[in-house]
Residue, then its C-alpha position, 0 to 999 in steps of 0.5 A: m241512632d241520633l247519637y251515631r249520626e251526630h258523631k259521624k257529622i263531628a268526625y266529618r267536620k274534623m276531617n275536612d276542616d282546613k283553612a280557605g287559603n290552603i284549599v285554594l292553594r291545593m286547587i291552584k296546584a291541582y290545576g297546574i297554575e301555581g307558577k302564574y299565581f306565584e308570579a302575580r303574588s310576587k308583584q302584589l307583594w312588591y307593591e305592599m312591601m315598598g309602599p307608595a314612596i317607592t312604587k311611584y318610581t317602579k316602571n315595570i315589574y315582571v317574573k320570568k324563569n323564577r327571577l323577579y325583574i324590577s325596573l326603577s326610574s330613579a338611578s339613586l333608588r335603583q342603586e339603593m335597592t341593589y343592596s337589598k336584593d337578598k332581603i327582597k327575595t327572602y321576604i317575598n319567598e316567606a310571604i308566598g310560603e315557597e322558594f319561588i323567586r331565585e333572584v331579584i334583578i333591578w334595572 
């Protein structure tokens, strides 16, 4: 009898083992707030990806209709970042794990 209970416990654990991040993402999707989560995550990834040297020139960053808008105060940096828009989009989408950002607009 005791062996049967142990087997059920092990089977239950195997069936319900999942990473915490996957569980949270499933909850976010179930509540229908994945868009807001991905927006916040995109902003966070911008600051992580660029570091303090570039983020100090970032005036404003927001997501609207799956487009990432980035406002930079330095004209030369803005011009340089314009060449890296596809790379920024790819990095953010890979980090999110979904094709969320369709376009990066730097102004």
